[in-house]
mmCIF file as Biopython writes it, N, C-alpha, C and O atoms, coordinates in Angstrom:
data_model
#
loop_
_atom_site.group_PDB
_atom_site.id
_atom_site.type_symbol
_atom_site.label_atom_id
_atom_site.label_alt_id
_atom_site.label_comp_id
_atom_site.label_asym_id
_atom_site.label_entity_id
_atom_site.label_seq_id
_atom_site.pdbx_PDB_ins_code
_atom_site.Cartn_x
_atom_site.Cartn_y
_atom_site.Cartn_z
_atom_site.occupancy
_atom_site.B_iso_or_equiv
_atom_site.auth_seq_id
_atom_site.auth_asym_id
_atom_site.pdbx_PDB_model_num
ATOM 1   N N  . MET A ? 1  ? -46.012 9.707  41.803 1.0 0.0 1  A 1 
ATOM 2   C CA . MET A ? 1  ? -46.073 11.157 41.775 1.0 0.0 1  A 1 
ATOM 3   C C  . MET A ? 1  ? -46.342 11.615 40.351 1.0 0.0 1  A 1 
ATOM 4   O O  . MET A ? 1  ? -45.910 10.985 39.385 1.0 0.0 1  A 1 
ATOM 5   N N  . SER A ? 2  ? -47.050 12.702 40.243 1.0 0.0 2  A 1 
ATOM 6   C CA . SER A ? 2  ? -47.371 13.196 38.907 1.0 0.0 2  A 1 
ATOM 7   C C  . SER A ? 2  ? -46.239 14.092 38.396 1.0 0.0 2  A 1 
ATOM 8   O O  . SER A ? 2  ? -45.612 14.837 39.149 1.0 0.0 2  A 1 
ATOM 9   N N  . GLU A ? 3  ? -46.015 13.991 37.127 1.0 0.0 3  A 1 
ATOM 10  C CA . GLU A ? 3  ? -44.971 14.799 36.494 1.0 0.0 3  A 1 
ATOM 11  C C  . GLU A ? 3  ? -45.588 16.091 35.987 1.0 0.0 3  A 1 
ATOM 12  O O  . GLU A ? 3  ? -46.617 16.071 35.311 1.0 0.0 3  A 1 
ATOM 13  N N  . GLN A ? 4  ? -44.953 17.228 36.316 1.0 0.0 4  A 1 
ATOM 14  C CA . GLN A ? 4  ? -45.488 18.512 35.893 1.0 0.0 4  A 1 
ATOM 15  C C  . GLN A ? 4  ? -44.988 18.841 34.500 1.0 0.0 4  A 1 
ATOM 16  O O  . GLN A ? 4  ? -43.823 18.617 34.170 1.0 0.0 4  A 1 
ATOM 17  N N  . LYS A ? 5  ? -45.885 19.375 33.694 1.0 0.0 5  A 1 
ATOM 18  C CA . LYS A ? 5  ? -45.512 19.777 32.340 1.0 0.0 5  A 1 
ATOM 19  C C  . LYS A ? 5  ? -45.055 21.228 32.344 1.0 0.0 5  A 1 
ATOM 20  O O  . LYS A ? 5  ? -45.599 22.067 33.061 1.0 0.0 5  A 1 
ATOM 21  N N  . ARG A ? 6  ? -44.045 21.503 31.529 1.0 0.0 6  A 1 
ATOM 22  C CA . ARG A ? 6  ? -43.560 22.884 31.390 1.0 0.0 6  A 1 
ATOM 23  C C  . ARG A ? 6  ? -44.409 23.584 30.346 1.0 0.0 6  A 1 
ATOM 24  O O  . ARG A ? 6  ? -44.681 23.046 29.273 1.0 0.0 6  A 1 
ATOM 25  N N  . THR A ? 7  ? -44.813 24.778 30.679 1.0 0.0 7  A 1 
ATOM 26  C CA . THR A ? 7  ? -45.600 25.585 29.746 1.0 0.0 7  A 1 
ATOM 27  C C  . THR A ? 7  ? -44.794 26.804 29.344 1.0 0.0 7  A 1 
ATOM 28  O O  . THR A ? 7  ? -43.842 27.165 30.035 1.0 0.0 7  A 1 
ATOM 29  N N  . PRO A ? 8  ? -45.154 27.447 28.238 1.0 0.0 8  A 1 
ATOM 30  C CA . PRO A ? 8  ? -44.445 28.678 27.845 1.0 0.0 8  A 1 
ATOM 31  C C  . PRO A ? 8  ? -44.532 29.778 28.902 1.0 0.0 8  A 1 
ATOM 32  O O  . PRO A ? 8  ? -43.633 30.614 29.006 1.0 0.0 8  A 1 
ATOM 33  N N  . GLU A ? 9  ? -45.617 29.780 29.690 1.0 0.0 9  A 1 
ATOM 34  C CA . GLU A ? 9  ? -45.739 30.786 30.743 1.0 0.0 9  A 1 
ATOM 35  C C  . GLU A ? 9  ? -44.670 30.576 31.816 1.0 0.0 9  A 1 
ATOM 36  O O  . GLU A ? 9  ? -44.149 31.541 32.374 1.0 0.0 9  A 1 
ATOM 37  N N  . ASP A ? 10 ? -44.342 29.298 32.105 1.0 0.0 10 A 1 
ATOM 38  C CA . ASP A ? 10 ? -43.290 29.018 33.086 1.0 0.0 10 A 1 
ATOM 39  C C  . ASP A ? 10 ? -41.947 29.520 32.598 1.0 0.0 10 A 1 
ATOM 40  O O  . ASP A ? 10 ? -41.178 30.077 33.382 1.0 0.0 10 A 1 
ATOM 41  N N  . ASP A ? 11 ? -41.645 29.336 31.316 1.0 0.0 11 A 1 
ATOM 42  C CA . ASP A ? 11 ? -40.384 29.818 30.768 1.0 0.0 11 A 1 
ATOM 43  C C  . ASP A ? 11 ? -40.309 31.340 30.835 1.0 0.0 11 A 1 
ATOM 44  O O  . ASP A ? 11 ? -39.255 31.895 31.147 1.0 0.0 11 A 1 
ATOM 45  N N  . GLY A ? 12 ? -41.400 32.008 30.548 1.0 0.0 12 A 1 
ATOM 46  C CA . GLY A ? 12 ? -41.425 33.469 30.632 1.0 0.0 12 A 1 
ATOM 47  C C  . GLY A ? 12 ? -41.265 33.961 32.051 1.0 0.0 12 A 1 
ATOM 48  O O  . GLY A ? 12 ? -40.618 34.979 32.295 1.0 0.0 12 A 1 
ATOM 49  N N  . ARG A ? 13 ? -41.846 33.247 32.977 1.0 0.0 13 A 1 
ATOM 50  C CA . ARG A ? 13 ? -41.736 33.626 34.385 1.0 0.0 13 A 1 
ATOM 51  C C  . ARG A ? 13 ? -40.297 33.450 34.871 1.0 0.0 13 A 1 
ATOM 52  O O  . ARG A ? 13 ? -39.793 34.277 35.631 1.0 0.0 13 A 1 
ATOM 53  N N  . ALA A ? 14 ? -39.640 32.386 34.439 1.0 0.0 14 A 1 
ATOM 54  C CA . ALA A ? 14 ? -38.247 32.168 34.832 1.0 0.0 14 A 1 
ATOM 55  C C  . ALA A ? 14 ? -37.351 33.258 34.265 1.0 0.0 14 A 1 
ATOM 56  O O  . ALA A ? 14 ? -36.429 33.716 34.939 1.0 0.0 14 A 1 
ATOM 57  N N  . PHE A ? 15 ? -37.615 33.678 33.033 1.0 0.0 15 A 1 
ATOM 58  C CA . PHE A ? 15 ? -36.840 34.760 32.436 1.0 0.0 15 A 1 
ATOM 59  C C  . PHE A ? 15 ? -37.076 36.065 33.178 1.0 0.0 15 A 1 
ATOM 60  O O  . PHE A ? 15 ? -36.131 36.820 33.407 1.0 0.0 15 A 1 
ATOM 61  N N  . ALA A ? 16 ? -38.314 36.344 33.556 1.0 0.0 16 A 1 
ATOM 62  C CA . ALA A ? 16 ? -38.622 37.573 34.292 1.0 0.0 16 A 1 
ATOM 63  C C  . ALA A ? 16 ? -37.972 37.564 35.668 1.0 0.0 16 A 1 
ATOM 64  O O  . ALA A ? 16 ? -37.498 38.597 36.141 1.0 0.0 16 A 1 
ATOM 65  N N  . ASP A ? 17 ? -37.949 36.390 36.315 1.0 0.0 17 A 1 
ATOM 66  C CA . ASP A ? 17 ? -37.276 36.297 37.616 1.0 0.0 17 A 1 
ATOM 67  C C  . ASP A ? 17 ? -35.787 36.595 37.476 1.0 0.0 17 A 1 
ATOM 68  O O  . ASP A ? 17 ? -35.213 37.304 38.302 1.0 0.0 17 A 1 
ATOM 69  N N  . ALA A ? 18 ? -35.160 36.054 36.429 1.0 0.0 18 A 1 
ATOM 70  C CA . ALA A ? 18 ? -33.737 36.313 36.203 1.0 0.0 18 A 1 
ATOM 71  C C  . ALA A ? 18 ? -33.505 37.777 35.856 1.0 0.0 18 A 1 
ATOM 72  O O  . ALA A ? 18 ? -32.518 38.375 36.285 1.0 0.0 18 A 1 
ATOM 73  N N  . ALA A ? 19 ? -34.415 38.349 35.081 1.0 0.0 19 A 1 
ATOM 74  C CA . ALA A ? 19 ? -34.255 39.747 34.676 1.0 0.0 19 A 1 
ATOM 75  C C  . ALA A ? 19 ? -34.330 40.689 35.873 1.0 0.0 19 A 1 
ATOM 76  O O  . ALA A ? 19 ? -33.702 41.747 35.854 1.0 0.0 19 A 1 
ATOM 77  N N  . TRP A ? 20 ? -35.075 40.335 36.903 1.0 0.0 20 A 1 
ATOM 78  C CA . TRP A ? 20 ? -35.149 41.170 38.097 1.0 0.0 20 A 1 
ATOM 79  C C  . TRP A ? 20 ? -34.046 40.850 39.099 1.0 0.0 20 A 1 
ATOM 80  O O  . TRP A ? 20 ? -33.590 41.736 39.822 1.0 0.0 20 A 1 
ATOM 81  N N  . SER A ? 21 ? -33.614 39.594 39.149 1.0 0.0 21 A 1 
ATOM 82  C CA . SER A ? 21 ? -32.639 39.232 40.177 1.0 0.0 21 A 1 
ATOM 83  C C  . SER A ? 21 ? -31.227 39.698 39.833 1.0 0.0 21 A 1 
ATOM 84  O O  . SER A ? 21 ? -30.452 40.004 40.739 1.0 0.0 21 A 1 
ATOM 85  N N  . VAL A ? 22 ? -30.875 39.761 38.557 1.0 0.0 22 A 1 
ATOM 86  C CA . VAL A ? 22 ? -29.521 40.188 38.184 1.0 0.0 22 A 1 
ATOM 87  C C  . VAL A ? 22 ? -29.252 41.630 38.607 1.0 0.0 22 A 1 
ATOM 88  O O  . VAL A ? 22 ? -28.252 41.874 39.283 1.0 0.0 22 A 1 
ATOM 89  N N  . PRO A ? 23 ? -30.098 42.602 38.242 1.0 0.0 23 A 1 
ATOM 90  C CA . PRO A ? 23 ? -29.817 43.970 38.725 1.0 0.0 23 A 1 
ATOM 91  C C  . PRO A ? 23 ? -29.930 44.098 40.246 1.0 0.0 23 A 1 
ATOM 92  O O  . PRO A ? 23 ? -29.255 44.932 40.850 1.0 0.0 23 A 1 
ATOM 93  N N  . ALA A ? 24 ? -30.778 43.279 40.864 1.0 0.0 24 A 1 
ATOM 94  C CA . ALA A ? 24 ? -30.898 43.334 42.315 1.0 0.0 24 A 1 
ATOM 95  C C  . ALA A ? 24 ? -29.604 42.867 42.982 1.0 0.0 24 A 1 
ATOM 96  O O  . ALA A ? 24 ? -29.166 43.462 43.967 1.0 0.0 24 A 1 
ATOM 97  N N  . TYR A ? 25 ? -28.994 41.810 42.455 1.0 0.0 25 A 1 
ATOM 98  C CA . TYR A ? 25 ? -27.705 41.362 42.989 1.0 0.0 25 A 1 
ATOM 99  C C  . TYR A ? 25 ? -26.645 42.448 42.818 1.0 0.0 25 A 1 
ATOM 100 O O  . TYR A ? 25 ? -25.886 42.726 43.747 1.0 0.0 25 A 1 
ATOM 101 N N  . ILE A ? 26 ? -26.588 43.057 41.650 1.0 0.0 26 A 1 
ATOM 102 C CA . ILE A ? 26 ? -25.568 44.076 41.386 1.0 0.0 26 A 1 
ATOM 103 C C  . ILE A ? 26 ? -25.768 45.279 42.316 1.0 0.0 26 A 1 
ATOM 104 O O  . ILE A ? 26 ? -24.819 45.759 42.935 1.0 0.0 26 A 1 
ATOM 105 N N  . LEU A ? 27 ? -26.993 45.750 42.404 1.0 0.0 27 A 1 
ATOM 106 C CA . LEU A ? 27 ? -27.275 46.917 43.237 1.0 0.0 27 A 1 
ATOM 107 C C  . LEU A ? 27 ? -27.024 46.631 44.717 1.0 0.0 27 A 1 
ATOM 108 O O  . LEU A ? 27 ? -26.454 47.461 45.424 1.0 0.0 27 A 1 
ATOM 109 N N  . SER A ? 28 ? -27.447 45.467 45.179 1.0 0.0 28 A 1 
ATOM 110 C CA . SER A ? 28 ? -27.227 45.156 46.592 1.0 0.0 28 A 1 
ATOM 111 C C  . SER A ? 28 ? -25.742 44.964 46.894 1.0 0.0 28 A 1 
ATOM 112 O O  . SER A ? 28 ? -25.281 45.319 47.979 1.0 0.0 28 A 1 
ATOM 113 N N  . GLY A ? 29 ? -24.988 44.406 45.942 1.0 0.0 29 A 1 
ATOM 114 C CA . GLY A ? 29 ? -23.547 44.282 46.147 1.0 0.0 29 A 1 
ATOM 115 C C  . GLY A ? 29 ? -22.876 45.639 46.272 1.0 0.0 29 A 1 
ATOM 116 O O  . GLY A ? 29 ? -22.014 45.845 47.127 1.0 0.0 29 A 1 
ATOM 117 N N  . ILE A ? 30 ? -23.284 46.563 45.408 1.0 0.0 30 A 1 
ATOM 118 C CA . ILE A ? 30 ? -22.726 47.916 45.466 1.0 0.0 30 A 1 
ATOM 119 C C  . ILE A ? 30 ? -23.083 48.584 46.791 1.0 0.0 30 A 1 
ATOM 120 O O  . ILE A ? 30 ? -22.227 49.188 47.438 1.0 0.0 30 A 1 
ATOM 121 N N  . LEU A ? 31 ? -24.335 48.475 47.186 1.0 0.0 31 A 1 
ATOM 122 C CA . LEU A ? 31 ? -24.769 49.150 48.411 1.0 0.0 31 A 1 
ATOM 123 C C  . LEU A ? 31 ? -24.141 48.540 49.663 1.0 0.0 31 A 1 
ATOM 124 O O  . LEU A ? 31 ? -23.678 49.264 50.545 1.0 0.0 31 A 1 
ATOM 125 N N  . VAL A ? 32 ? -24.125 47.218 49.738 1.0 0.0 32 A 1 
ATOM 126 C CA . VAL A ? 32 ? -23.611 46.577 50.954 1.0 0.0 32 A 1 
ATOM 127 C C  . VAL A ? 32 ? -22.105 46.778 51.074 1.0 0.0 32 A 1 
ATOM 128 O O  . VAL A ? 32 ? -21.619 47.254 52.100 1.0 0.0 32 A 1 
ATOM 129 N N  . TRP A ? 33 ? -21.361 46.413 50.022 1.0 0.0 33 A 1 
ATOM 130 C CA . TRP A ? 33 ? -19.904 46.498 50.124 1.0 0.0 33 A 1 
ATOM 131 C C  . TRP A ? 33 ? -19.406 47.932 50.012 1.0 0.0 33 A 1 
ATOM 132 O O  . TRP A ? 33 ? -18.368 48.269 50.580 1.0 0.0 33 A 1 
ATOM 133 N N  . GLY A ? 34 ? -20.132 48.782 49.285 1.0 0.0 34 A 1 
ATOM 134 C CA . GLY A ? 34 ? -19.808 50.205 49.305 1.0 0.0 34 A 1 
ATOM 135 C C  . GLY A ? 34 ? -20.046 50.801 50.675 1.0 0.0 34 A 1 
ATOM 136 O O  . GLY A ? 34 ? -19.294 51.667 51.122 1.0 0.0 34 A 1 
ATOM 137 N N  . GLY A ? 35 ? -21.104 50.333 51.351 1.0 0.0 35 A 1 
ATOM 138 C CA . GLY A ? 35 ? -21.368 50.773 52.716 1.0 0.0 35 A 1 
ATOM 139 C C  . GLY A ? 35 ? -20.301 50.311 53.689 1.0 0.0 35 A 1 
ATOM 140 O O  . GLY A ? 35 ? -19.917 51.050 54.596 1.0 0.0 35 A 1 
ATOM 141 N N  . VAL A ? 36 ? -19.824 49.092 53.503 1.0 0.0 36 A 1 
ATOM 142 C CA . VAL A ? 36 ? -18.730 48.603 54.341 1.0 0.0 36 A 1 
ATOM 143 C C  . VAL A ? 36 ? -17.478 49.447 54.097 1.0 0.0 36 A 1 
ATOM 144 O O  . VAL A ? 36 ? -16.771 49.804 55.039 1.0 0.0 36 A 1 
ATOM 145 N N  . GLY A ? 37 ? -17.211 49.762 52.829 1.0 0.0 37 A 1 
ATOM 146 C CA . GLY A ? 37 ? -16.075 50.622 52.509 1.0 0.0 37 A 1 
ATOM 147 C C  . GLY A ? 37 ? -16.221 52.006 53.096 1.0 0.0 37 A 1 
ATOM 148 O O  . GLY A ? 37 ? -15.248 52.589 53.574 1.0 0.0 37 A 1 
ATOM 149 N N  . TRP A ? 38 ? -17.433 52.537 53.065 1.0 0.0 38 A 1 
ATOM 150 C CA . TRP A ? 38 ? -17.685 53.854 53.649 1.0 0.0 38 A 1 
ATOM 151 C C  . TRP A ? 38 ? -17.452 53.829 55.163 1.0 0.0 38 A 1 
ATOM 152 O O  . TRP A ? 38 ? -16.852 54.746 55.723 1.0 0.0 38 A 1 
ATOM 153 N N  . LEU A ? 39 ? -17.938 52.763 55.818 1.0 0.0 39 A 1 
ATOM 154 C CA . LEU A ? 39 ? -17.714 52.653 57.260 1.0 0.0 39 A 1 
ATOM 155 C C  . LEU A ? 39 ? -16.235 52.538 57.583 1.0 0.0 39 A 1 
ATOM 156 O O  . LEU A ? 39 ? -15.752 53.168 58.524 1.0 0.0 39 A 1 
ATOM 157 N N  . LEU A ? 40 ? -15.511 51.737 56.807 1.0 0.0 40 A 1 
ATOM 158 C CA . LEU A ? 40 ? -14.071 51.620 57.033 1.0 0.0 40 A 1 
ATOM 159 C C  . LEU A ? 40 ? -13.350 52.940 56.801 1.0 0.0 40 A 1 
ATOM 160 O O  . LEU A ? 40 ? -12.420 53.281 57.531 1.0 0.0 40 A 1 
ATOM 161 N N  . SER A ? 41 ? -13.779 53.681 55.783 1.0 0.0 41 A 1 
ATOM 162 C CA . SER A ? 41 ? -13.131 54.967 55.522 1.0 0.0 41 A 1 
ATOM 163 C C  . SER A ? 41 ? -13.429 55.980 56.621 1.0 0.0 41 A 1 
ATOM 164 O O  . SER A ? 41 ? -12.579 56.802 56.961 1.0 0.0 41 A 1 
ATOM 165 N N  . ARG A ? 42 ? -14.640 55.918 57.176 1.0 0.0 42 A 1 
ATOM 166 C CA . ARG A ? 42 ? -14.960 56.810 58.297 1.0 0.0 42 A 1 
ATOM 167 C C  . ARG A ? 42 ? -14.163 56.433 59.546 1.0 0.0 42 A 1 
ATOM 168 O O  . ARG A ? 42 ? -13.733 57.302 60.305 1.0 0.0 42 A 1 
ATOM 169 N N  . TRP A ? 43 ? -13.977 55.156 59.744 1.0 0.0 43 A 1 
ATOM 170 C CA . TRP A ? 43 ? -13.296 54.662 60.926 1.0 0.0 43 A 1 
ATOM 171 C C  . TRP A ? 43 ? -11.789 54.915 60.864 1.0 0.0 43 A 1 
ATOM 172 O O  . TRP A ? 43 ? -11.174 55.290 61.863 1.0 0.0 43 A 1 
ATOM 173 N N  . THR A ? 44 ? -11.191 54.705 59.666 1.0 0.0 44 A 1 
ATOM 174 C CA . THR A ? 44 ? -9.740  54.831 59.546 1.0 0.0 44 A 1 
ATOM 175 C C  . THR A ? 44 ? -9.291  56.192 59.011 1.0 0.0 44 A 1 
ATOM 176 O O  . THR A ? 44 ? -8.145  56.589 59.221 1.0 0.0 44 A 1 
ATOM 177 N N  . GLY A ? 45 ? -10.180 56.906 58.325 1.0 0.0 45 A 1 
ATOM 178 C CA . GLY A ? 45 ? -9.802  58.182 57.725 1.0 0.0 45 A 1 
ATOM 179 C C  . GLY A ? 45 ? -9.187  58.043 56.347 1.0 0.0 45 A 1 
ATOM 180 O O  . GLY A ? 45 ? -8.751  59.038 55.768 1.0 0.0 45 A 1 
ATOM 181 N N  . VAL A ? 46 ? -9.139  56.837 55.807 1.0 0.0 46 A 1 
ATOM 182 C CA . VAL A ? 46 ? -8.577  56.588 54.474 1.0 0.0 46 A 1 
ATOM 183 C C  . VAL A ? 46 ? -9.738  56.476 53.497 1.0 0.0 46 A 1 
ATOM 184 O O  . VAL A ? 46 ? -10.569 55.576 53.620 1.0 0.0 46 A 1 
ATOM 185 N N  . SER A ? 47 ? -9.800  57.384 52.528 1.0 0.0 47 A 1 
ATOM 186 C CA . SER A ? 47 ? -10.953 57.416 51.622 1.0 0.0 47 A 1 
ATOM 187 C C  . SER A ? 47 ? -10.894 56.378 50.509 1.0 0.0 47 A 1 
ATOM 188 O O  . SER A ? 47 ? -11.835 56.271 49.723 1.0 0.0 47 A 1 
ATOM 189 N N  . ALA A ? 48 ? -9.814  55.615 50.424 1.0 0.0 48 A 1 
ATOM 190 C CA . ALA A ? 48 ? -9.681  54.616 49.357 1.0 0.0 48 A 1 
ATOM 191 C C  . ALA A ? 48 ? -10.566 53.401 49.582 1.0 0.0 48 A 1 
ATOM 192 O O  . ALA A ? 48 ? -10.744 52.606 48.660 1.0 0.0 48 A 1 
ATOM 193 N N  . PHE A ? 49 ? -11.125 53.228 50.774 1.0 0.0 49 A 1 
ATOM 194 C CA . PHE A ? 49 ? -11.935 52.049 51.043 1.0 0.0 49 A 1 
ATOM 195 C C  . PHE A ? 49 ? -13.284 52.086 50.333 1.0 0.0 49 A 1 
ATOM 196 O O  . PHE A ? 49 ? -13.857 51.029 50.066 1.0 0.0 49 A 1 
ATOM 197 N N  . ILE A ? 50 ? -13.807 53.268 50.020 1.0 0.0 50 A 1 
ATOM 198 C CA . ILE A ? 50 ? -15.105 53.369 49.355 1.0 0.0 50 A 1 
ATOM 199 C C  . ILE A ? 50 ? -15.050 52.768 47.949 1.0 0.0 50 A 1 
ATOM 200 O O  . ILE A ? 50 ? -15.855 51.884 47.653 1.0 0.0 50 A 1 
ATOM 201 N N  . PRO A ? 51 ? -14.143 53.200 47.066 1.0 0.0 51 A 1 
ATOM 202 C CA . PRO A ? 51 ? -14.112 52.572 45.742 1.0 0.0 51 A 1 
ATOM 203 C C  . PRO A ? 51 ? -13.707 51.100 45.788 1.0 0.0 51 A 1 
ATOM 204 O O  . PRO A ? 51 ? -14.157 50.307 44.961 1.0 0.0 51 A 1 
ATOM 205 N N  . ILE A ? 52 ? -12.859 50.731 46.749 1.0 0.0 52 A 1 
ATOM 206 C CA . ILE A ? 52 ? -12.496 49.317 46.887 1.0 0.0 52 A 1 
ATOM 207 C C  . ILE A ? 52 ? -13.731 48.500 47.250 1.0 0.0 52 A 1 
ATOM 208 O O  . ILE A ? 52 ? -13.937 47.416 46.704 1.0 0.0 52 A 1 
ATOM 209 N N  . GLY A ? 53 ? -14.543 49.002 48.151 1.0 0.0 53 A 1 
ATOM 210 C CA . GLY A ? 53 ? -15.772 48.310 48.543 1.0 0.0 53 A 1 
ATOM 211 C C  . GLY A ? 53 ? -16.756 48.197 47.398 1.0 0.0 53 A 1 
ATOM 212 O O  . GLY A ? 53 ? -17.386 47.154 47.226 1.0 0.0 53 A 1 
ATOM 213 N N  . VAL A ? 54 ? -16.899 49.256 46.609 1.0 0.0 54 A 1 
ATOM 214 C CA . VAL A ? 54 ? -17.824 49.231 45.476 1.0 0.0 54 A 1 
ATOM 215 C C  . VAL A ? 54 ? -17.352 48.225 44.430 1.0 0.0 54 A 1 
ATOM 216 O O  . VAL A ? 54 ? -18.151 47.441 43.917 1.0 0.0 54 A 1 
ATOM 217 N N  . ILE A ? 55 ? -16.063 48.243 44.114 1.0 0.0 55 A 1 
ATOM 218 C CA . ILE A ? 55 ? -15.525 47.313 43.120 1.0 0.0 55 A 1 
ATOM 219 C C  . ILE A ? 55 ? -15.644 45.874 43.628 1.0 0.0 55 A 1 
ATOM 220 O O  . ILE A ? 55 ? -16.001 44.977 42.864 1.0 0.0 55 A 1 
ATOM 221 N N  . LEU A ? 56 ? -15.354 45.650 44.890 1.0 0.0 56 A 1 
ATOM 222 C CA . LEU A ? 56 ? -15.499 44.324 45.468 1.0 0.0 56 A 1 
ATOM 223 C C  . LEU A ? 56 ? -16.957 43.870 45.429 1.0 0.0 56 A 1 
ATOM 224 O O  . LEU A ? 56 ? -17.239 42.707 45.138 1.0 0.0 56 A 1 
ATOM 225 N N  . GLY A ? 57 ? -17.872 44.777 45.717 1.0 0.0 57 A 1 
ATOM 226 C CA . GLY A ? 57 ? -19.294 44.445 45.677 1.0 0.0 57 A 1 
ATOM 227 C C  . GLY A ? 57 ? -19.768 44.065 44.292 1.0 0.0 57 A 1 
ATOM 228 O O  . GLY A ? 57 ? -20.538 43.116 44.139 1.0 0.0 57 A 1 
ATOM 229 N N  . VAL A ? 58 ? -19.320 44.792 43.280 1.0 0.0 58 A 1 
ATOM 230 C CA . VAL A ? 58 ? -19.705 44.460 41.908 1.0 0.0 58 A 1 
ATOM 231 C C  . VAL A ? 58 ? -19.115 43.113 41.505 1.0 0.0 58 A 1 
ATOM 232 O O  . VAL A ? 58 ? -19.790 42.291 40.884 1.0 0.0 58 A 1 
ATOM 233 N N  . GLY A ? 59 ? -17.864 42.895 41.859 1.0 0.0 59 A 1 
ATOM 234 C CA . GLY A ? 59 ? -17.223 41.629 41.513 1.0 0.0 59 A 1 
ATOM 235 C C  . GLY A ? 59 ? -17.907 40.437 42.158 1.0 0.0 59 A 1 
ATOM 236 O O  . GLY A ? 59 ? -18.150 39.428 41.495 1.0 0.0 59 A 1 
ATOM 237 N N  . LEU A ? 60 ? -18.218 40.540 43.436 1.0 0.0 60 A 1 
ATOM 238 C CA . LEU A ? 60 ? -18.905 39.444 44.113 1.0 0.0 60 A 1 
ATOM 239 C C  . LEU A ? 60 ? -20.318 39.251 43.588 1.0 0.0 60 A 1 
ATOM 240 O O  . LEU A ? 60 ? -20.793 38.119 43.499 1.0 0.0 60 A 1 
ATOM 241 N N  . ALA A ? 61 ? -20.997 40.338 43.239 1.0 0.0 61 A 1 
ATOM 242 C CA . ALA A ? 61 ? -22.347 40.215 42.695 1.0 0.0 61 A 1 
ATOM 243 C C  . ALA A ? 61 ? -22.333 39.530 41.337 1.0 0.0 61 A 1 
ATOM 244 O O  . ALA A ? 61 ? -23.192 38.694 41.054 1.0 0.0 61 A 1 
ATOM 245 N N  . VAL A ? 62 ? -21.371 39.873 40.501 1.0 0.0 62 A 1 
ATOM 246 C CA . VAL A ? 62 ? -21.265 39.216 39.191 1.0 0.0 62 A 1 
ATOM 247 C C  . VAL A ? 62 ? -20.967 37.735 39.383 1.0 0.0 62 A 1 
ATOM 248 O O  . VAL A ? 62 ? -21.495 36.896 38.652 1.0 0.0 62 A 1 
ATOM 249 N N  . TYR A ? 63 ? -20.130 37.407 40.352 1.0 0.0 63 A 1 
ATOM 250 C CA . TYR A ? 63 ? -19.833 36.011 40.631 1.0 0.0 63 A 1 
ATOM 251 C C  . TYR A ? 63 ? -21.087 35.264 41.099 1.0 0.0 63 A 1 
ATOM 252 O O  . TYR A ? 63 ? -21.325 34.135 40.670 1.0 0.0 63 A 1 
ATOM 253 N N  . LEU A ? 64 ? -21.884 35.877 41.965 1.0 0.0 64 A 1 
ATOM 254 C CA . LEU A ? 64 ? -23.114 35.243 42.414 1.0 0.0 64 A 1 
ATOM 255 C C  . LEU A ? 64 ? -24.112 35.070 41.280 1.0 0.0 64 A 1 
ATOM 256 O O  . LEU A ? 64 ? -24.802 34.052 41.217 1.0 0.0 64 A 1 
ATOM 257 N N  . VAL A ? 65 ? -24.198 36.047 40.384 1.0 0.0 65 A 1 
ATOM 258 C CA . VAL A ? 65 ? -25.078 35.928 39.214 1.0 0.0 65 A 1 
ATOM 259 C C  . VAL A ? 65 ? -24.617 34.772 38.342 1.0 0.0 65 A 1 
ATOM 260 O O  . VAL A ? 65 ? -25.436 34.005 37.836 1.0 0.0 65 A 1 
ATOM 261 N N  . TYR A ? 66 ? -23.308 34.645 38.168 1.0 0.0 66 A 1 
ATOM 262 C CA . TYR A ? 66 ? -22.781 33.532 37.382 1.0 0.0 66 A 1 
ATOM 263 C C  . TYR A ? 66 ? -23.127 32.197 38.021 1.0 0.0 66 A 1 
ATOM 264 O O  . TYR A ? 66 ? -23.522 31.261 37.325 1.0 0.0 66 A 1 
ATOM 265 N N  . LEU A ? 67 ? -22.984 32.098 39.339 1.0 0.0 67 A 1 
ATOM 266 C CA . LEU A ? 67 ? -23.314 30.847 40.018 1.0 0.0 67 A 1 
ATOM 267 C C  . LEU A ? 67 ? -24.783 30.499 39.895 1.0 0.0 67 A 1 
ATOM 268 O O  . LEU A ? 67 ? -25.135 29.331 39.733 1.0 0.0 67 A 1 
ATOM 269 N N  . LYS A ? 68 ? -25.645 31.504 39.970 1.0 0.0 68 A 1 
ATOM 270 C CA . LYS A ? 68 ? -27.079 31.244 39.955 1.0 0.0 68 A 1 
ATOM 271 C C  . LYS A ? 68 ? -27.622 31.040 38.548 1.0 0.0 68 A 1 
ATOM 272 O O  . LYS A ? 68 ? -28.434 30.141 38.330 1.0 0.0 68 A 1 
ATOM 273 N N  . HIS A ? 69 ? -27.194 31.849 37.595 1.0 0.0 69 A 1 
ATOM 274 C CA . HIS A ? 69 ? -27.808 31.834 36.271 1.0 0.0 69 A 1 
ATOM 275 C C  . HIS A ? 69 ? -26.861 31.375 35.154 1.0 0.0 69 A 1 
ATOM 276 O O  . HIS A ? 69 ? -27.324 31.032 34.067 1.0 0.0 69 A 1 
ATOM 277 N N  . GLY A ? 70 ? -25.571 31.364 35.397 1.0 0.0 70 A 1 
ATOM 278 C CA . GLY A ? 70 ? -24.639 31.106 34.319 1.0 0.0 70 A 1 
ATOM 279 C C  . GLY A ? 70 ? -24.356 29.652 34.022 1.0 0.0 70 A 1 
ATOM 280 O O  . GLY A ? 70 ? -23.843 29.333 32.949 1.0 0.0 70 A 1 
ATOM 281 N N  . ARG A ? 71 ? -24.671 28.781 34.925 1.0 0.0 71 A 1 
ATOM 282 C CA . ARG A ? 71 ? -24.356 27.372 34.720 1.0 0.0 71 A 1 
ATOM 283 C C  . ARG A ? 71 ? -25.412 26.673 33.931 1.0 0.0 71 A 1 
ATOM 284 O O  . ARG A ? 71 ? -25.297 25.476 33.671 1.0 0.0 71 A 1 
#
């Protein structure tokens, strides 16, 4: 099998992919878990689930970013 050489363009592309994926993880975590919190608050009538969902979403998104890019 042939060995592929790394070029500076590949390094730039990897950085650009990381630069787009980190905010996407954070935003999707906020939207998904904030949405779950909103649904729970609508269902139970307790408004505390919205900020709990948003905080949980940010925390899980940061953890996923660490797993993907931090190691």
